[in-house]
Each structure stands twice: as C-alpha cells, then as structure tokens.
N, C-alpha and C positions, 0 to 999 in steps of 0.2 A: 445349677444345671448339671445333669449327669453327663459323664463322658459319652462320646459318640458311640463307643463300642457297646454301652449298656442300653442304648435306645432300642425299642421294640422293633423298629424297622430300619433298614439300611438307607443311605441317601438315594440309591438307585430306585428302591421301592417307593420312597417319598415322592420322587419325581414322577413315577408312574401314576401314583394316586392323583397328583396335581393335574397330570395330562388327562386322566380319565374324567375328572371333574370338569375340565375345560371342554372336553368333547360333549358331555351332557349338557352343559350350559349353552354351548354354541348350537346344538341340535334343537334344544327347546326353543331358542330364539328364532330358529329357522323353521319351526313347525314340524320338524322330523322326529322320528322315534329317538328317545334320549340316547340309546346306545348305538345308533346307526353310524356306519363309516361310509363315506362317499365312494371309496374304492377298497376292495378286499385286501389289497397289499398294505394298506395303512395299518391293519392289525399287526402284520408282521413287523412293520417299522416301529410301531409302538412298543411291542414286546422286545424287539431287538435293542431299541434305545434304552429302555429301563434295565434290561439284562446287562447290557455292556457297561452302563454306569455302575451298576452293582458289582460286575465282575472286575472292572478296573479298580474300583475302590478296594475290593478284596486282594487284588494283586499288589496294590501299592502299600496297603496298611495291615492286612490281616494274614496274608500268606507268609510262611516261614522264610527266613533268609537262606538262600541257596548256599550250600556248604562250600563249594569250590569257587563259584563266580561272585558270590556276595550280592550286594544290592543291585549291581548292574543287570543281574539275571531277570529283574522284574520287567524289563522291556520285552522279554520273551512272551509275556501274556498278550502282547500285540503282534509280535513278530511271527510266532508259531501259528496262531489262528489265521493270520493273513496268508501264510504259506499254504496252509491246508485249503483255504477258500480260493486262492488263485488257481490251484490245480483243479479244483472242483468246477469252477466256472469255465475254465478253458476246456475242460472235458465236455461240458455241455455245449460249448461252441462247436466242438468237433461233431457231436451227435446231431446238433441242429443243422450243421452244414451238410452232413450225409443225408439227413431227412429231406432237406431242400432239393438236393440233386436227384433223389429218387422220386419225389412227389411234385416238386415245382410249386409248392404252396408258399405264398408270400409270407405267411406268418412265421415260417421257419427262417426266412431271410431276415426278417425284422428281429427275430430272437438271436440270430447270429451276430447282427450289428450290436444289439444290446449287451450280450454277454461279452463280446470282445472289449467293448469300452469299459464295462465294469471290471473285467479281468485285468485290463491294463492298469486301472487305478489301484486295484489290490496288489498287483505286482510291483508298482512303484512304492506303495506303502511298505511291502515286504522288503524291498531293497534299501529304502531309507532307514527303516528300523534296524536292518542288518548292519548297515554301515555305522549307525550309532552304537550298536553292540560291539562291533569289531574294534573300534578305536580303543576302549579301555582294556579289551581282552587280547587283541592281536597287536596293538600298538599302532594301527593305521586304519584309515577308513576303508581303503580298498586294497585288495590283494588279488593277483591273477590266479585265483583258486578255481578249480573246475566248477564248483557249485555256483560261485559268484558269476563266472563268465557265462556258464550255460543259462543261468537265470536272466542275465542281461540280454543274451541272444534271443531267448524265448520272448521276453518283453518287446524287444525291437522287431521281432518277426511279426507279432500281432499288430504292432503300431504300423508296420509296413502294409499289412492287409487293410487297415483303416485308411491309409494314404492312397492305396490302389483304389479303394472303393470311392474315395472322394474325387478321383480323376476320371471315372467312367460316367458318361452322361446317360446312356441308354439304361433303363431300369432293369430290364431282363438280363442284359449282358453284365451289368453291375452285380446283380444278385449271384449269377453263375460264377463270375470271377472271384467274388468275395468268398463263396463257399469253397472253391477250389484252393484259394489262398489260405483259408482258415484250416483246411485239412492238412496242407503242407506245413503250416506253422505249428500245428498240433504235434508234429513229430518231435519238435524240440522239447516237449513235455517229458518224454521218456528219457531223453538225454539228461535233462535237469534232474529228474528223480534218481537216476542210477549213477550220476556223476561221481558221487562219493564212494561208490563201489567199483567203478570202472577205472578211476584214476586216483592217484595219491592226493589226498585232500586234508587240509587242516579243519575243514568244516565238520561239525559233529555228525555222526551217523544217525539214522532214524532210531529214536529211543523206544523201548518197550515200556508200557505203563508199569510193568513190574520192577523196573530199575529206577523209577522216579517216585519220590515221596507222594503219598496219597493226597495231602493237601494241595501240593502243587498241581497234580493231575486234575484235581477237582476244579481248581480256578482256571486252568487251561481249557477244560471242557466247557465251563460256563461261558468264557469269552469266545470260544469257538462257536457255540450255538448262538450267542448273541450276534456275532458277525454274520453267521449264516442267515438269521432273520433279517438283518439289515441288508445283506446282499440280495435276498429275494425282493425286498422293497426297491432297491435301486434298479435291479434288472426289470422288474415290472414297470416302474416308472419310465425307464428308458425305452422299453418295448412300446408303451403307449405313445411316446413321442415319435418313434419310428413309424408306428401304424398311422398316426395322424398325418405325418409327412407323406406317407404312401398314398393316402386318400387325396391329399392336395395335388400330388403329381399326376394322378389319373386324368386322362383327357376328358374334357366335358362332353356330354352326349351331343350328337348332331342335332341341329334344329329339325323340326317336323317337316318344314318345306323342302329341305334337302333330301330327307328320306323319301318323300313322296315323288 
C-alpha cells in the first residue's frame, strides 16, 4: 500500500466524497433530486467539514516545522482561525443589534442571539487552544497578560448578554435589552484587538503574511476558510432554532366568537 502522502486524494477529500455519496443515496431513497440538500446551510457545513479535515491534516503532517516554536506551533492552525472568526462573528452581532434597534425586525434579534452563542463557543475554543499553546511556550497555562485578560472579559461580556436575555420574560423587551447589551459588549472587541499595542504584552503582535513562511500561511488560510464555512452552518442552524422558538412564543389568534 502506498504511503498516505502519495495518495491522489487527501483524507479530508475522501471524507467529502463519502459524504456526497451518502447524500445521493439518501435523496434517492426519499424520492428527492439526488443532489438536493434540505437546507442551504448544509452545503456550507459539508464544504467546511471536508476542508477542515484536509486543513488539519496538512497542519499536523504536511506543514513545515516552525523554526522558533517547533511542533507546538501546529496548534496555531486551530488557534489563529478561531481568533479571526471570533472577532468576525461578534462584529456581525454588533451589526445585527444595530439593525434591530433601527428596524425592530425580529429576524435581526434572532440573528443577534445566534451569533452571540456561536461567537462564545469560538471564543472558548480560542482561549482553550491559547492556554494549551502557552504552557510549553510561556511555562504556564494562564498569565495576566493584556491580550488574555481582554479576551476573557470580551467572552464574559457576551455570556452576560445571554444571561440577561434568559432573565427577561417579555419578548419585545428581551430583544431590545439584548441588542443594547450586545452593542455595549462589542466595545470590548476593540480593547481585545489593540491590547497588544496599547499595553506591554508577551502575546505576539499581529503578523503580516510577508513575515510568515508561505506554506504556513496557506494552511492557516485553508483552516480559516474551513472554520468560516462551519461557522456559517452553526449560525444558520442556531438562527432556525431561534426563529422556531419565536413562532412558538407568539400568542395564538383569538377565536372567531370573541372577535365577533
């Protein structure tokens, strides 16, 4: 059997082909179009799953060893994309919150809820991988570094918004308070981003692609796009749950005899 490096397809691509075959078989049994997907976001999820499997395989086995940090730097192929996507998702939380306050449309409130929850998950992933990276490089899992502290404050701020949302009973009031809280929590994003510039920090500054080896940049971008597709899938699925709950919470129509 040839070594895995010489195979014509990567493990991630192989999983993708198996998933596509499974979709075709399932749709044929259900009498649907062979390539149909029940929800548009599943296409993003499938592409993201295949890509991240391929990207992580490249990061673990094919990417070159980082000159200064060695093998431990391979965790950055999860840590850095999760950092990027955390900021992107929370940015959309801010935009959806502003849109709700200006329009009052429920869909924006549902998207605020969805993006906060997915953003918190990404932020926790960011901090966990950062702690695993910090132990062999800094000698400890946690240090009161400005970047670490500001990231933790940002995460707790959005968790606080979710807690506030869960305590408000009235739907309209809950939506308004959630949007206001999300906008206030979003201010922590700027502090987190600029913390390494405003204060003395042991955390690495933002790197330019010109200062990083091209194979490493390529793998980082592959994993970043993979996590982006998966994030779209998670947000869309969470939005559908929020929309379904909103429909259930709506008061039933009055009976005809009462209206008469």
